[in-house]
N, C-alpha and C positions, 0 to 999 in steps of 0.2 A: 505493500501498500504507498503510494507517496507520502511524501511529507503533507501536512496541512499547508502551506505556507506556496508550495511548487501550485498544488489543485486550486489556489484561491488565486494565486497570478495569474493563470489561463482563465480562470472564469473571468474576472475585470477584465482582459485584453479580448475576451471573445465578447463581452458586455457591450465594451468599450466599441469594438467592430460591428457588431448588430447584431452577431449569430445566433443567440439565443430568441431574436425579434423576428429573423427570421425562419427558424425553427417552429415556434409559435403557428404563424402564418400560415407556411407548410403545413401542417399537421392540418390546423383547421381545414385548411384547403381541402386535403385528400380527407377528410371526415367527410364534410359534404359533398363531395362530389362520391365516397362511397356508399352514401345515404339518396343519390339519385338528385340535387340540389348542384344549383351553379356553385362552380365555387367560390363566386364573391358573393356574398348578400348584400342583394338589390335595396335594403332599407335597413334605417336601425330605428328604434323606437326608442326614445327618455323617458322615464318617468322623474320627474322634479321631486317630486315627494322621496322616492329613493335616492337620490342622488344627496339630496339634502338631510338624510337617516343616515346615511353612508358616510358622508363626512362629519356629521355632528362623532356619531361610535369612533372613525380613527384619532379626535381631539380629545377624547376621553380620554381618561388618565388617574389611577392611583397617588400616584410621585405626593409626596407633600406639596401641599403648594397649589399642585394642580387645578386643574379646571373640574375634575371630576372628583374631589376632595371633600368629605362630608363635613361637616362641622357638627357635628352632634346636634342640631338643632333639626325640629320637626318643623315639613314647609305647615 
């Protein structure tokens, strides 16, 4: 097994070169074709409530002083 720093070096190198993004796109395209659909989706639908909820979830934290910290008081 290679040393972690070697693995990380190649991970970052490939990330900067866009290898991971291309791999994900290729796999998604193959899955769509395997299901008999067009390789590229023709439309995208976003639900703004889901987007806001997702962002709020990311911003929550339990770190001391963070936005998710409770003060021990009831609402």
